[in-house]
RONUTI-790684 format. One record per residue: x, y, z of N, C-alpha, C in turn. Coordinates in steps of 0.1 Angstrom, whole numbers, padded with zeros to 4 digits, always signed. Layout:
XYZXYZXYZ;...
This chain:
+0071+0083-0144+0060+0076-0137+0057+0085-0126;+0043+0084-0119+0035+0093-0113+0037+0083-0095;+0042+0084-0086+0039+0073-0076+0037+0080-0063;+0026+0072-0060+0016+0078-0044+0023+0069-0036;+0028+0073-0026+0031+0062-0014+0021+0066-0002;+0017+0054+0002+0007+0054+0013+0015+0046+0023;+0017+0052+0032+0026+0050+0046+0019+0049+0058;+0021+0040+0066+0016+0039+0076+0024+0035+0087;+0031+0041+0099+0037+0037+0110+0042+0051+0117;+0038+0051+0130+0039+0063+0139+0054+0062+0145;+0062+0053+0140+0075+0059+0147+0085+0058+0134;+0091+0069+0139+0099+0073+0125+0117+0065+0128;+0118+0060+0136+0130+0050+0137+0125+0035+0132;+0113+0032+0126+0106+0021+0126+0116+0013+0113;+0115+0004+0110+0121-0004+0098+0110-0001+0087;+0097+0003+0088+0092+0008+0078+0094+0024+0073;+0094+0030+0081+0102+0043+0080+0113+0043+0070;+0123+0032+0072+0136+0028+0066+0131+0026+0051;+0120+0014+0050+0118+0014+0038+0113+0024+0027;+0104+0036+0036+0098+0046+0025+0111+0052+0022;+0123+0056+0031+0128+0063+0025+0141+0056+0015;+0142+0045+0015+0144+0036+0001+0138+0038-0009;+0124+0036-0007+0115+0039-0020+0119+0052-0027;+0116+0065-0017+0114+0077-0020+0134+0079-0026;+0140+0074-0021+0156+0079-0026+0157+0072-0041;+0152+0061-0042+0152+0053-0058+0142+0059-0068;+0131+0066-0064+0123+0069-0073+0131+0084-0079;+0135+0091-0066+0142+0103-0069+0154+0100-0078;+0161+0089-0076+0173+0087-0084+0170+0085-0096;+0159+0077-0101+0153+0076-0114+0146+0085-0121;+0145+0099-0113+0138+0108-0120+0120+0107-0121;+0117+0099-0112+0103+0095-0113+0095+0106-0101;+0083+0110-0104+0074+0120-0094+0072+0110-0078;+0070+0117-0070+0066+0108-0059+0060+0120-0048;+0048+0114-0046+0041+0120-0032+0037+0111-0022;+0040+0117-0010+0042+0107+0003+0028+0111+0012;+0020+0100+0014+0011+0106+0023+0011+0096+0033;+0019+0101+0046+0021+0096+0058+0009+0096+0066;-0002+0087+0067-0012+0086+0074-0013+0090+0089;-0003+0086+0095-0001+0090+0108+0002+0109+0111;+0011+0111+0107+0018+0126+0102+0005+0133+0099;-0005+0131+0087-0016+0139+0086-0028+0138+0092;-0026+0128+0105-0036+0126+0113-0050+0123+0106;-0047+0113+0095-0058+0106+0089-0071+0100+0099;-0083+0106+0095-0095+0098+0105-0099+0086+0098;-0096+0075+0102-0100+0062+0099-0113+0055+0101;-0120+0064+0108-0133+0057+0110-0145+0062+0101;-0149+0049+0097-0157+0048+0087-0172+0054+0093;-0178+0064+0089-0190+0071+0103-0200+0067+0091;-0211+0069+0100-0225+0067+0094-0227+0077+0080;-0221+0089+0084-0224+0102+0075-0213+0099+0061;-0204+0089+0064-0195+0085+0054-0204+0074+0043;-0210+0067+0053-0218+0056+0045-0229+0062+0036;-0235+0073+0043-0246+0076+0037-0242+0086+0025;-0232+0090+0025-0225+0100+0010-0220+0092+0002;-0213+0078+0006-0208+0070-0003-0221+0064-0015;-0231+0059-0004-0245+0056-0017-0248+0071-0029;-0246+0079-0022-0250+0092-0031-0239+0098-0040;-0228+0088-0039-0215+0093-0044-0208+0104-0043;-0209+0109-0028-0201+0122-0023-0196+0114-0013;-0183+0123-0009-0172+0119+0000-0169+0132+0009;-0166+0129+0022-0158+0142+0028-0148+0146+0021;-0144+0159+0023-0132+0165+0018-0119+0159+0023;-0118+0155+0031-0104+0147+0037-0102+0133+0024;-0114+0126+0021-0112+0115+0016-0112+0121-0001;-0117+0132-0001-0115+0135-0018-0104+0139-0022;-0098+0145-0012-0083+0147-0010-0075+0133-0015;-0076+0126-0008-0070+0112-0012-0072+0107-0023;-0085+0106-0030-0090+0103-0039-0082+0107-0048;-0078+0119-0050-0074+0131-0060-0062+0127-0064;-0053+0122-0051-0039+0117-0051-0039+0103-0060;-0047+0096-0058-0053+0081-0061-0053+0084-0078;-0061+0093-0081-0065+0093-0093-0050+0101-0103;-0043+0108-0095-0029+0111-0103-0022+0100-0104;-0019+0093-0096-0010+0083-0096-0013+0075-0107;+0000+0069-0113+0003+0060-0123+0005+0044-0113;+0013+0046-0102+0017+0035-0092+0015+0038-0078;+0006+0032-0071+0003+0033-0056+0013+0023-0050;+0021+0026-0042+0030+0020-0029+0026+0019-0015;+0022+0008-0013+0018+0010+0003+0030+0001+0010;+0031+0010+0023+0044+0004+0031+0035+0005+0044;+0036-0006+0050+0028-0006+0066+0034-0022+0070;+0034-0022+0083+0035-0035+0091+0025-0043+0092;+0027-0057+0095+0014-0067+0095+0016-0067+0110;+0003-0061+0116-0001-0064+0133-0012-0072+0134;-0010-0080+0142-0023-0089+0144-0029-0096+0132;-0020-0101+0128-0022-0108+0112-0028-0099+0101;-0028-0086+0101-0039-0078+0096-0029-0064+0093;-0037-0053+0087-0029-0040+0084-0030-0033+0098;-0026-0026+0100-0031-0014+0110-0041-0007+0105;-0046-0002+0116-0065+0000+0119-0062+0013+0110;-0051+0025+0109-0051+0034+0101-0055+0031+0087;-0049+0021+0082-0045+0014+0066-0060+0009+0066;-0066+0002+0071-0078-0006+0072-0088+0005+0070;-0086+0016+0077-0099+0029+0077-0097+0035+0062;-0083+0036+0063-0083+0045+0049-0087+0035+0035;-0088+0023+0034-0094+0019+0027-0107+0015+0028;-0112+0015+0042-0126+0017+0042-0135+0032+0037;-0124+0041+0038-0131+0056+0035-0129+0058+0021;-0113+0057+0017-0112+0060+0005-0113+0055-0008;-0115+0041-0005-0116+0032-0019-0133+0027-0016;-0139+0041-0019-0154+0038-0018-0159+0034-0033;-0174+0032-0028-0182+0024-0042-0182+0038-0047;-0178+0032-0062-0182+0043-0072-0171+0049-0076;-0158+0049-0067-0147+0054-0068-0136+0045-0071;-0136+0035-0062-0125+0023-0064-0133+0011-0069;-0146+0007-0069-0152-0002-0075-0166-0001-0075;-0173-0004-0083-0187-0007-0085-0192-0018-0088;-0207-0021-0092-0213-0032-0097-0222-0031-0109;-0218-0035-0119-0230-0036-0131-0236-0053-0133;-0248-0046-0132-0256-0058-0135-0253-0066-0122;-0251-0063-0112-0244-0076-0103-0231-0079-0104;-0228-0075-0113-0210-0079-0112-0203-0069-0106;-0192-0072-0102-0184-0065-0091-0172-0061-0105;-0169-0050-0103-0161-0039-0113-0151-0032-0103;-0134-0035-0108-0130-0029-0098-0123-0016-0111;-0124-0003-0104-0122+0009-0113-0110+0017-0112;-0099+0008-0105-0086+0019-0106-0078+0009-0113;-0082+0006-0127-0075-0001-0135-0061+0008-0142;-0055+0003-0150-0041+0007-0156-0034+0015-0148;-0035+0013-0135-0027+0015-0120-0019+0002-0115;-0005+0003-0114-0001-0008-0107+0005-0005-0091;+0002-0013-0083+0009-0012-0071+0018-0022-0064;+0027-0019-0054+0033-0024-0047+0033-0022-0032;+0031-0034-0025+0029-0034-0014+0041-0042-0004;+0049-0032+0004+0057-0038+0013+0055-0039+0027;+0054-0051+0033+0052-0056+0048+0061-0061+0057;+0063-0056+0065+0071-0061+0075+0060-0073+0084;+0069-0083+0089+0059-0091+0102+0071-0094+0112;+0067-0102+0121+0072-0106+0131+0079-0122+0130;+0070-0130+0128+0071-0144+0124+0078-0146+0113;+0082-0158+0111+0091-0159+0098+0083-0166+0088;+0084-0166+0073+0077-0167+0066+0072-0182+0063;+0080-0192+0071+0079-0205+0072+0068-0208+0078;+0064-0198+0096+0056-0201+0103+0044-0195+0094;+0044-0184+0088+0030-0182+0083+0024-0192+0072;+0036-0198+0066+0030-0204+0055+0027-0219+0061;+0031-0226+0071+0027-0234+0077+0013-0235+0080;+0011-0224+0090-0005-0222+0095-0016-0214+0087;-0010-0212+0075-0022-0207+0064-0021-0193+0063;-0014-0184+0071-0016-0172+0073-0010-0166+0059;-0002-0168+0050+0004-0163+0041-0009-0167+0030;-0016-0175+0031-0026-0175+0020-0037-0167+0025;-0042-0166+0039-0051-0159+0044-0047-0142+0042;-0034-0139+0042-0030-0125+0037-0032-0121+0022;-0028-0131+0016-0028-0129+0000-0046-0128-0003;-0053-0134+0004-0069-0136-0001-0075-0120+0003;-0070-0117+0017-0075-0107+0025-0071-0092+0018;-0060-0091+0013-0056-0080+0010-0055-0079-0005;-0047-0089-0010-0045-0088-0025-0055-0090-0035;-0063-0103-0030-0073-0108-0039-0085-0098-0035;-0090-0094-0020-0100-0087-0013-0100-0072-0015;-0090-0067-0017-0086-0052-0015-0081-0046-0031;-0067-0053-0031-0062-0044-0043-0063-0051-0059;-0065-0063-0057-0073-0067-0071-0086-0066-0074;-0094-0066-0063-0109-0064-0062-0109-0049-0068;-0101-0039-0067-0103-0027-0069-0097-0023-0086;-0092-0031-0089-0085-0031-0103-0071-0030-0105;-0067-0028-0095-0049-0026-0093-0040-0037-0098;-0033-0036-0103-0023-0042-0112-0011-0047-0097;-0009-0059-0093+0000-0059-0084+0011-0063-0090;+0022-0056-0089+0037-0057-0094+0045-0065-0082;+0043-0061-0070+0052-0071-0065+0045-0065-0048;+0046-0078-0041+0040-0078-0027+0054-0083-0017;+0059-0076-0012+0070-0080-0002+0067-0084+0012;+0071-0092+0019+0070-0102+0034+0080-0103+0038;+0084-0088+0045+0100-0091+0049+0095-0096+0066;+0101-0110+0067+0097-0115+0079+0106-0113+0087;+0103-0116+0101+0112-0118+0112+0120-0101+0115;+0109-0093+0112+0117-0080+0113+0117-0073+0125;+0114-0079+0135+0118-0074+0151+0131-0079+0153;+0137-0088+0147+0149-0092+0151+0161-0093+0138;+0160-0083+0129+0164-0084+0115+0178-0081+0116;+0188-0087+0110+0202-0085+0107+0205-0075+0100;+0216-0071+0100+0221-0059+0092+0221-0065+0077;+0224-0076+0078+0224-0087+0065+0211-0085+0059;+0205-0091+0068+0188-0091+0062+0184-0075+0056;+0185-0067+0059+0180-0053+0062+0186-0049+0046;+0200-0051+0046+0207-0044+0032+0203-0055+0021;+0198-0069+0022+0192-0072+0014+0177-0068+0011;+0168-0065+0018+0157-0060+0017+0157-0048+0007;+0165-0041+0017+0169-0030+0007+0174-0029-0009;+0183-0036-0012+0187-0041-0028+0172-0043-0034;+0168-0057-0026+0151-0059-0036+0144-0047-0036;+0142-0039-0031+0131-0024-0030+0137-0018-0041;+0153-0015-0041+0160-0004-0049+0156-0014-0065;+0163-0027-0065+0159-0030-0079+0147-0029-0090;+0136-0027-0077+0121-0028-0082+0121-0012-0089;+0129-0005-0088+0125+0012-0089+0138+0014-0104;+0143+0004-0103+0151+0011-0113+0150+0009-0128;+0154+0021-0135+0149+0023-0149+0157+0017-0156;+0150+0015-0170+0156+0006-0180+0172+0014-0186;+0170+0026-0182+0183+0032-0184+0194+0030-0175;+0190+0030-0164+0197+0029-0152+0203+0013-0153;+0193+0005-0157+0201-0012-0158+0211-0010-0169;+0210-0004-0176+0216-0003-0189+0233+0001-0184;+0232+0012-0178+0244+0018-0175+0254+0011-0161;+0246-0002-0158+0254-0010-0149+0265-0015-0155;
């Protein structure tokens, strides 16, 4: 399987960076192909400009956007790894969606009916956040995140969500927490052959 990792965190010592390494190692161990797009490292421009908007209307995108779209086209599975900041995506991920998931590439309208175009591709989303899952559930934030990202972006674009991890209290995670999260991630990428050998 061809895997594309879309990663966003500026700190190489972060928990999200650790998650990325776990995913990469798990994919390599199972003999799968993997490409990493570290948005901070490549200095991706997240600002949707008027030029971008005008180009999208004509089915034209900037060279940097075309590069990212080519990676998405190549991939069978897209893995997003990023923290939840201020109850949402970091700006660089939101800007990536704004620019790369353009009309005619990620979605279109047929006689007024929206249609996702990234079908037959699955996605896995790995998020960390500071509050507990119980707190998010109590204030409705869990539902809001599911609606704005899962429904509003990923499913809307035709992606099949295989798993969406929300690793909570990440700013004070214990060694045991991190080990458990690592195991959850690794299990997701084990091949049938690996499972049979256990």
